N, C-alpha and C positions, 0 to 999 in steps of 0.2 A: 392841260398841257401834255402832249404826247412825249414819250422819251426822246431826248434830243440826239442829234448827230453832230460830229465835230464840224466847225467852220475854220478851215485851215488855209483859205485862199491867200492870206497874207504871208503864209510860209511858202507854199507852192500851190499853183492852180491845179496841177495834176502830175502824175509820175513822169510825164513827158514834157513838162514845162521847160521852155528854152532857158529859163533862169537857172535850172539845175545844171544843164550842160555848161553854162557860163561859169557857174560856181566851181564846177570840177576843173575847168580850165585854169581858173585863178588858183585853185589848190595846187595844180601841177606847177604853176610858176612859183608859188610859195615854197614848195618842196625843193625847187632848184635853188632858191635863195637860202633855204635852210642848209642845203648841202654845202654851199659856199661858206656859211658861218661855221658849220661843224668842222670844216677842214682846218680852221684856225684854232680849234680847241686843243689845249696842250695835253700832254700825257700827265695824268695825275701823279705818276711816280717821280716826275722831274720837278725841281724847284720852279716856282712861278716868279718871273721877274717883275711883272707889273700887275698888281692885284686890281687896280682901278680899270685897266683895259679888259681884264678878265670879267669883271662884274658887268661891264658894258656889253661884252660879247654874250654872256649868259642871259642877260635881259633880252637881247635881240633874238636869241635862239628861242627863248620861251614865248615871245610874242608871235613869231612866225608859226611855231608849233601849235599854239592855241588857236590861231586862225584856221588852220587845217583841221584841227580836232573838232572845232565848232561845226564846220561843214559836214564832216564825217558823221558826227553825232546827229545833226538835224536830218540828214538824208536817211539814216537808219531808223530814227523815230518815225519819220513820215512814212517810210516804206512799211515798217512793222505795223503801224497803226492801220494803214490801208489793208494789210493782210489780215488783221484781226477782224475787220469788218467783213472781209470776203477772202477766204483762204485760197481762192482760185484767181486772184488778181496777179497775173503774170508780170505786168509792168511794175507793180509794187515790189514783187520778189526780185526783179532785176535791180531795182534801185537799192533795195536793202543789201543785196550782194555787193553792189558798187561801193556803198558806204562802208561795209565791213572790210572790203579790200583796201580802201583808202585809209581806214584806221590802222590796218595791219602794216601798210606801207609806211605810214607816219611812225608807227611803233618801231619798225625796223630802222628807219633813218635816224630816229631819236636815241637809239641805244648807246651811241658814244657819250651823250650827255648824261644818260642814266648811269652808265658805268663810271663816268667821271665823278658824279656825286657820291656813289657808293664807295669808290676806291681812293678818293682824295684824302690826304692826311687830315686828322681832326682839326689841327690848328688852321689849315687852309679853309676848311668848311666853316669854321667859326668866324674867320675873317670875312669870308664872302657873304655870310648870312647877316652881317651887320648892315648890309644894303637893305633898305625897307622893302623894295620890290621883291628881292630874292628871299627875304625872310618869310614871305607868304608861303614859301615851299618848305619851310623848316621842318614841320611835323612829318611830312611824307618822306623827306630826305632821311631823317633820323630813323623812321620806321623801316625804310629799305636797308639802311646800314646795319640794322639789328640782325639781318640775315646775310651779311656780307659774304659769308662762305658758300652761299647757295647760288651765287651768280656764276655763269659760265663765261667763256670768251666772247668777245664782240661778235665774231662770226657765228658762233653757236646760238647766241641770243637772237640774232637777226634771222637765222634759219628757223628757229622755233616760231617766231612771229609770222614768218611767211607761210610756213606749212600749216599753221593753225587755221587759216581761213577755210581752206577746202578739206582740212583734216578734222581737227577738233570741232570747229564751229559748224562745219558742214553737217555733222551728225545731229547737232542741236537743231539746225534748220530743217533737217529731214523730219524730226519729230513734230515741229511746228506745222509742217506741211500735212502730216498725217492728221493732226487735230483739225485742220481746216477742211479736210475732205471726207472725214468719217461721217456716216449717216446712220446712226442707230435706228432700227425700225421698232417703234413703240406701238404695240397693238395695231400693227399693220400700216402705220404711218411713218415714213422716213422723215427724220428731222436732224438738224445739226446738233453737235454735242452740247452746245450752250443751252439750247432749249430742252434737251433731254436731261441735263444736269438740274435745271430748274424744277423739273418734275419730281426730283428726289425730295422736295419740300412740299409735295402735294398732300392734302389732308386724307385722301383715300389711300389706304395701305396697298390695295391691289394695284393702283395706278403707280405708286412708288416702286413696287416690286417689278412691274412690267418695264419701267424706265431703267431700273438698275440692271436687270437681266439683258435688256437691249444694249446698254452701254458695255456690259461685260462681253456680250457676243461680238460687238464691233471690235473691241480690243483683243479678244481672243483670236480673231482672224488675223490680227497684225502682231501677235505676240512675238513671232520670230524676228520681225523687223525691229521691234523695240528692244528685244534681246541683243541684237547686233548693235543697236545704238548705245545701249548701256555698257556693253563690253568694250566698244571702241572708245567711248569717253573715259571710262575708268582705266582701260589699258593705256591710253595716252597719259593720263595723270600718273599712273604708276611708273611708266617708263621715264617720264620727265623727272619724277622724284629720284629715280635711280641715277640719272645723269647728273642731277644737281647735287646728289648726296654722296658723292664718292669719298668726300672727307668726313661728312657728318650727315647721315641719312635721317630726314625728318619723316615721321609717320603721317598718315593722312589727317589725323586730328591736330597735330602741330601745324600742318600747312593751313588748315581751315581757321585755326585760332589766329594765326598771323594775318590771314586775309580779312578776318572779321574784327581785328583790332581788340582782341581780348586775350587773356592769359589762359593757359591750360588749367590753372587752379580755379579760375572763374567758371569755365565750362564744367569741370568736374563737380564743383559745388552746386551749380545749377541743376545738372542732371541728377545728382544724388538727392537734392531736395524734392524734385519732381517724383523720383522713384519712391521716396518715403511717403508721399501723399497720393500715390496711385489710386488708393481706395476711394478718394474723393471723386475721381472721374467715374469709377465704377458705380458709386452710390448715385451719381447723377443719372447714369443710364438706367439703373434699376428703378429710380423714381419715375423716369419717363416711360419705361415699360409698364410699370404699375398703373400709371395714369391712363395709358391706352389699353389696359387689360390685355397686354401682349405677353405671352409666356415664352415665346421664341424670338426675342428681340434680335433683329438681323441688320446687316449693313444698310439695307434700304430704309431702315427706321431711324438712322442716326440724325437725319435732318427733318424728321416729321414735325409738323407744327403742333402746338399744344392742343389737346382735345377740348371741346366745349368753348373754344375761343371763337371770336367772330372771324370767319375766314374770308371776309370781303377783301377785295383787292385795293391796294393803295394806288392812287393816281401819282404820276411822277411829281407834279407840283406839290401835292400833299406831302410826299416823302421828302422832297427838297426842303419844304418849310419846316418839317419836323427836325431835320438835321440842322438847318440854319438857326432855329430858335434855341436848340440845345447848345450849339457852339456859342451863340451870342450871350447866353446866360453865363458862360465861363469867361469869354473874351469877346466884346462887341465887334472888334475888327475881324475876328475869326468867323463870326456869323455873317458879316458883310462880304467876306471873301467868298462864301458859298454862293451868294446871289451873283457876285461878279463872275464866278466860274460858269454859271448857267447863262448869264446874259451875253458873255463873250463867245459862247459856243465851244467851251473847253471840256465838255462832258459828252461822251457818246454812250448811249444806253438803249437805243432802239434795236429790237431783234432784227436780224438780217440773215439771209441765206448764206450758208457756208461760213458762219460766224464762229470764231474760236470760243472755247469755253473759258470760264474763269473771269477774273477781273484784275485790273492793274492800274497803277498810276505811273506815268512817265513824264518827261519834260523836255522841251526844246532847249538847246544851249543858247541860241541867239535868234530872236529875243528869248529871255529866260521865262518861259511860260509852261505851267504844268498842264497835263491832260489826264483825264480819268476815263477808263473804259470798264463797262459792265453790261450785262444783258438784263434790263429791267422789265419784269413781268408782274410787278405789283405785290410780291410777297414781303412779309416782315423781314425775311432773310435778305432780300434785295435792299431794303431800307438800311439795314446794318452794314451791308457791303458798301453802299453808297457812302455812309459815314466813314467807314474804314478808308476808302480810297481818297475821300476828300481830306481826311486827316493827313495822309501822305502828301497830298497837294499843298496843304497849308505849310507843312514842313519845308517843302521845296520852295514855296513862295517866300518864306522868311529868309532864305539863303540867296535870293536872286541877286543881291548887290555884292556878294562876296566874290573873291577871286575864283576863277574857274576850278582850280584845284581843290578849293575848300567847299565846293557845292556838292561834292559826292560824299557819301558816308557809308559805313559798313552795314550789312543786313541786320546785325544785332541791334543797331540803333535805328535802323530804318523803320522797324515795326513799332517804335515807341509812340510816335504821334498818331499812327493809324489806330492802334489798339486803345490809346487814351481817348481818341475820338469816339470809338465804340462805347466806351464806358460812359462818356458824357451823354450820349443819346439814350442808352438803356436806362440810366438813372433818371434822366428827364422824363422819359415815358413812365417810369415807375412812380415818380413823384406826382405826375399829373392825373393819376387815376386812383380811385378807391374801390373799383370794381374787381371782384375776385378773379373773374375770367381774364381781364386784361393784365392784372398783376401776375397771374399764372403764366400768361403768354410771354411776358417780359422775363420772369424768372426762368422760364424755359430756355430762353436764349443764353442766359448765364450758365445754365446746366450744359447746354450744347458746347459752349466755349470751354468749360472746365473739362469735359470729356475729351474734346478735340486736343486741347493743349497738354493735358496730363496723361492721355492714353495714345492718341493718334501720333502726335509729334515724337514721343519717345519710341513708338513702334517704327516710325520712319527712320529715326536715328539708328536704332538697333539693326534694321534691315541694311542700311547703307554701310554701316561698319562691317557687317557680315559680307556684303557684296565686295567691298574694297579688299578684304582679306582673301576671299575666294578668288578674285580676279588675279591676285598675285600668283596663284598656282596654275592659272590657265583660263580658258574660255568657260564662262558660266552659262549653262543652258537654261532654257525657259522653265523646265520642270524644276531645276534647282532653285531658280529665283522664286518660283511659286512656293516651294517648300520653305525657303528662308523668310518670305513675307508672312506665311501662315504662322511660322514659329515666333516671329517678332510680335505679331498681333496677339497671339495666344499668351505670350509672356506679359503683355501690357493690359489687354482687355480681360483676360481670364474668362470667367463664365458670364460676364456681362453681355457677351454676344453669343448667339447660338451657332453662328458660323462665321468664317473669316473671309476677307476679300483677298484671295490669293493673287489676283491680277492687279492689285493696287499699284505695284511698281510700274505697270504699263500705263494705267489711266492717269496717274499723278505726274504731271509734267515737270514737277520740281526735280525729279531724279534725272531728267534728260537735259537740264540746263548745262550748256557746255562750259560756261565761264567759270563756274565754281561748284564744288561739291558741298554736301551737307547743308542743302537749302531747307533745313527743317528746324534745328534748335534755335535759330534766330527768332522764330515765332514764339517759342516758349520764353526765351529771354525777354522779348518785347512785351509779352503778356504779363509776366510777373513784374517786370520793370515798370510798366505803365500803371499797374496796381499800386506799386510802391510810390510812384509819383502822385497818384490819386490820393493816397494816404497823406502825403505832404500837403496837397491842396486842401484836404478836409481840415487840417490843422492850421494852415496859414491863411485860408480864404483868399480874398482879392490880391493880397501881397504875393501870392504864388504866381500870378500871371506873368509879370516881367521876368521872374526867375525861370519859368518854364520856357519862355521865348529864348532867353539867354542860353539855356541848356541846349535847345534845338539848334541854335546857331553855331554851337561849338562842336556839333557831332561830326563834322568833316575835318576837324583839326586837333582831335584828342582821342586817346584810347578810351575804351568804355570805363576802365577803372579810374583813369584820371578825371574823366568827365563827371562821374558820380561823386568822386572825392571832392572835386571843386564845388559842385553845385548842391550836393546833399550832405557832404561830410561823412560818407559811409564807405566802407570797404566791401565791395561786392564779391571778393574772394572768400569772405566769411559767410556762413549760412544765415546770420541774423536778418539781413535785408530780405532775403528770399522767404524766410519763415514768416515775416510780417505780411508779405504779399499773399502767402498761402492761407493765412488766417482770413483774409477777405474772400478767397475762393471757398473756404469752408462755410463762411457765413452765407454765401450765395447758394451753396448746395443745401444747407439747412433750410433756407427760405424756400427753395424749390420743393424739398421734401414736405415741408409744412403745407404748402399751397396745393400739392397734389394728394 
């Protein structure tokens, strides 16, 4: 079975499908109806005469808004997915832009109801949320009200939404366009970033080094563009923080904690635990260097496969079956879901020209269907990536029948299912073999993960904190960014690397995501949280499966602290939970050291 491509004809036949234009026309009519409804919304500062009529009005507003939101979401997912396959698909880029503009228009029009929920008296909110349909919004309403003092006037909030499309979002789109058109030249052969990235896992060190230097060269030629992107995005966020914070200024970490539905105490405890165990990541890299007889372990060695392993390629069907069987051993329905994803054409993994690098999972709003994207070229790393993204997809699938507002979840909890899925597959592979070479190859993956999460993620976090602070003082140049990146990596990797990737801020797309900052620590949170869940699974056995499903279904309607307290009875603001997870990491590193 060759790597598949998406089959999305039942969504849209093509970016110029007449059904898209018809849907946008219907959205325009829905916005007109929404305006009429919003005109009847009372001022929250005034007493409400008829609570029943207000409930009816708020239900109608929600239904119209969700209809428009669903179209805006679907058009953006379809356009973005097409651009991922081919970064030069102009029709897809136009559709993506239209979807973003529609979403921004809806957000502007909906600001009166957002402000109503934020500013209405507690007693009125309590009365309105007695309505079962409105109660579905309760968690998000209370979450917004927690930062009541950060909201601006209606006109200002609408202006921000309108300007963000071509302002903030435009910079993120520019980065995605760069990713689609860059062609690193590896040993004389131009290739897309996705193909060049896959070569970083090649068994031949010279081949890896060639790929890494080619990628560096491509990004170095664009470093001034990426510098402008990062300055614009962070400058926007800083200015928005100043405008919102005239009464109480929130720093960047307070903003990200609110966005990710965790407390500052949890983030501080998480990062402190990782910092205290940094040496585990360094030990993993030293073991990998020793096994390869490398004395100058470099950035192009970070994803090298285990030596003396069988370097044959996995076929896609073989990889899919490995993942399916590992999932099924934990939860039969989870295994059957993998086969359904493949049979329905919901996975896109075939290499293509001008393909974006990396992998992701997304989902359509209506029908609620997940999609997985990766570039599959048969490496063990590709197999684990497939498991990771299918773990995301399973999470999405479990939420498909929930209200639209409860199907989204913060990034901290988004990585739970994906990383848990990785552990299932790695442990299944480990249990299925007694051959030293194969066990070493699997332990190698654990070592890579430990190094990535305990060294790379904290380095990203340290760099971004430095960037946010530096941007407050003015424009941050490329040379300064290179120095900050080097300093952050030096702090975390120490002497485990012989040199540092000073351009990582350019090549790693997470720094250029417009919607939110600090797209780094959620991976560490998810890694250690998933290990904690796996420890629960080891103790509870089959009884853990329904509890795990219930936990995932609650991720869009509870804070991380409340979620873990409810389902595990643990306070994640305290170090105990994270320390238990880190013991599993230490066991994995010791196993790697023993096997090499």
